[in-house]
C-alpha atoms as an extended CHARMM CRD file, in Angstrom:
* protein
*
        67  EXT
         1         1  MET       CA             98.6520000000       76.5920000000       86.9090000000  PROA      1               0.0000000000
         2         2  GLY       CA             98.4070000000       74.0810000000       89.7530000000  PROA      2               0.0000000000
         3         3  ASP       CA             95.6680000000       73.3660000000       92.2380000000  PROA      3               0.0000000000
         4         4  PRO       CA             95.1640000000       76.3970000000       94.5130000000  PROA      4               0.0000000000
         5         5  MET       CA             94.4420000000       74.1470000000       97.5010000000  PROA      5               0.0000000000
         6         6  THR       CA             97.8110000000       72.4450000000       97.0460000000  PROA      6               0.0000000000
         7         7  ALA       CA             99.5400000000       75.8270000000       97.1180000000  PROA      7               0.0000000000
         8         8  ILE       CA             97.6300000000       76.8230000000      100.2530000000  PROA      8               0.0000000000
         9         9  LEU       CA             98.5010000000       73.5690000000      102.0150000000  PROA      9               0.0000000000
        10        10  GLU       CA            102.1710000000       73.9080000000      101.0530000000  PROA      10              0.0000000000
        11        11  ALA       CA            102.2290000000       77.4700000000      102.3690000000  PROA      11              0.0000000000
        12        12  GLU       CA            100.6450000000       76.3940000000      105.6650000000  PROA      12              0.0000000000
        13        13  ARG       CA            103.1600000000       73.5500000000      106.0360000000  PROA      13              0.0000000000
        14        14  ALA       CA            105.9190000000       76.1180000000      105.5120000000  PROA      14              0.0000000000
        15        15  GLY       CA            104.5120000000       78.1680000000      108.3900000000  PROA      15              0.0000000000
        16        16  PHE       CA            102.5900000000       80.7810000000      106.4070000000  PROA      16              0.0000000000
        17        17  ASP       CA             99.6510000000       82.2200000000      108.3810000000  PROA      17              0.0000000000
        18        18  SER       CA             96.7930000000       82.6630000000      105.9120000000  PROA      18              0.0000000000
        19        19  SER       CA             94.4540000000       84.0520000000      108.5860000000  PROA      19              0.0000000000
        20        20  LEU       CA             95.7610000000       87.5760000000      107.9320000000  PROA      20              0.0000000000
        21        21  ILE       CA             94.8190000000       87.2900000000      104.2700000000  PROA      21              0.0000000000
        22        22  GLU       CA             91.3810000000       85.9570000000      105.1860000000  PROA      22              0.0000000000
        23        23  GLU       CA             90.8450000000       88.8240000000      107.6480000000  PROA      23              0.0000000000
        24        24  SER       CA             91.9370000000       91.3690000000      105.0570000000  PROA      24              0.0000000000
        25        25  LEU       CA             89.6940000000       89.9330000000      102.3540000000  PROA      25              0.0000000000
        26        26  ALA       CA             86.7340000000       90.1160000000      104.7500000000  PROA      26              0.0000000000
        27        27  LEU       CA             87.1100000000       93.9130000000      104.8060000000  PROA      27              0.0000000000
        28        28  SER       CA             85.7180000000       96.2920000000      102.2260000000  PROA      28              0.0000000000
        29        29  HSD       CA             88.0570000000       98.1290000000       99.8590000000  PROA      29              0.0000000000
        30        30  GLU       CA             87.4540000000      101.3000000000      101.8380000000  PROA      30              0.0000000000
        31        31  GLN       CA             88.2980000000       99.6100000000      105.1590000000  PROA      31              0.0000000000
        32        32  ARG       CA             91.5160000000       98.2000000000      103.7120000000  PROA      32              0.0000000000
        33        33  ALA       CA             92.4290000000      101.6270000000      102.3320000000  PROA      33              0.0000000000
        34        34  VAL       CA             91.9020000000      103.2330000000      105.7680000000  PROA      34              0.0000000000
        35        35  LEU       CA             94.0460000000      100.5720000000      107.4790000000  PROA      35              0.0000000000
        36        36  HSD       CA             96.7330000000      100.9730000000      104.8310000000  PROA      36              0.0000000000
        37        37  GLN       CA             96.7610000000      104.7470000000      105.3040000000  PROA      37              0.0000000000
        38        38  ARG       CA             97.0680000000      104.3550000000      109.0870000000  PROA      38              0.0000000000
        39        39  ALA       CA             99.9990000000      101.9680000000      108.6650000000  PROA      39              0.0000000000
        40        40  LEU       CA            101.6290000000      104.3420000000      106.1810000000  PROA      40              0.0000000000
        41        41  ASP       CA            101.1350000000      107.3030000000      108.5340000000  PROA      41              0.0000000000
        42        42  LEU       CA            102.7410000000      105.3130000000      111.3660000000  PROA      42              0.0000000000
        43        43  ALA       CA            105.7080000000      104.3090000000      109.1920000000  PROA      43              0.0000000000
        44        44  LEU       CA            106.2340000000      107.9110000000      108.0890000000  PROA      44              0.0000000000
        45        45  GLU       CA            106.0230000000      109.1670000000      111.6770000000  PROA      45              0.0000000000
        46        46  MET       CA            108.5950000000      106.5790000000      112.7500000000  PROA      46              0.0000000000
        47        47  GLU       CA            110.8300000000      107.6550000000      109.8770000000  PROA      47              0.0000000000
        48        48  ARG       CA            110.5200000000      111.3040000000      110.9720000000  PROA      48              0.0000000000
        49        49  ALA       CA            111.2700000000      110.3910000000      114.5890000000  PROA      49              0.0000000000
        50        50  GLY       CA            114.3420000000      108.4510000000      113.4900000000  PROA      50              0.0000000000
        51        51  ARG       CA            115.5480000000      111.3930000000      111.4470000000  PROA      51              0.0000000000
        52        52  VAL       CA            115.1110000000      113.7170000000      114.4500000000  PROA      52              0.0000000000
        53        53  MET       CA            117.0010000000      111.2720000000      116.6930000000  PROA      53              0.0000000000
        54        54  ARG       CA            119.8870000000      111.0470000000      114.2100000000  PROA      54              0.0000000000
        55        55  GLU       CA            120.0940000000      114.8430000000      113.9620000000  PROA      55              0.0000000000
        56        56  GLN       CA            120.3740000000      115.3230000000      117.7450000000  PROA      56              0.0000000000
        57        57  PRO       CA            123.7680000000      115.3280000000      119.4310000000  PROA      57              0.0000000000
        58        58  GLN       CA            124.5800000000      111.8640000000      120.7750000000  PROA      58              0.0000000000
        59        59  SER       CA            124.3440000000      112.8400000000      124.4610000000  PROA      59              0.0000000000
        60        60  ILE       CA            120.8290000000      114.2640000000      124.0490000000  PROA      60              0.0000000000
        61        61  ALA       CA            119.6430000000      111.2130000000      122.1110000000  PROA      61              0.0000000000
        62        62  ALA       CA            120.9800000000      108.8410000000      124.7860000000  PROA      62              0.0000000000
        63        63  THR       CA            119.2780000000      110.8440000000      127.5420000000  PROA      63              0.0000000000
        64        64  SER       CA            115.9020000000      110.7650000000      125.7950000000  PROA      64              0.0000000000
        65        65  LEU       CA            116.1160000000      106.9900000000      125.4040000000  PROA      65              0.0000000000
        66        66  ARG       CA            116.5580000000      106.5090000000      129.1540000000  PROA      66              0.0000000000
        67        67  ARG       CA            113.2420000000      108.2020000000      129.9890000000  PROA      67              0.0000000000
């Protein structure tokens, strides 16, 4: 296995933002679990909303987008 610092520097040169990892690691396991659950809930709600939109007749869906 290579030097971890080399890998980090290569990732940063490639445009990888490690600040998100650092912020996440600063949180407790419980805090990360809560944030994960919130993100999952949002993704599931968006999936449900998309399903509802696809099930509506096209004219109704287009009208609701204009609001």
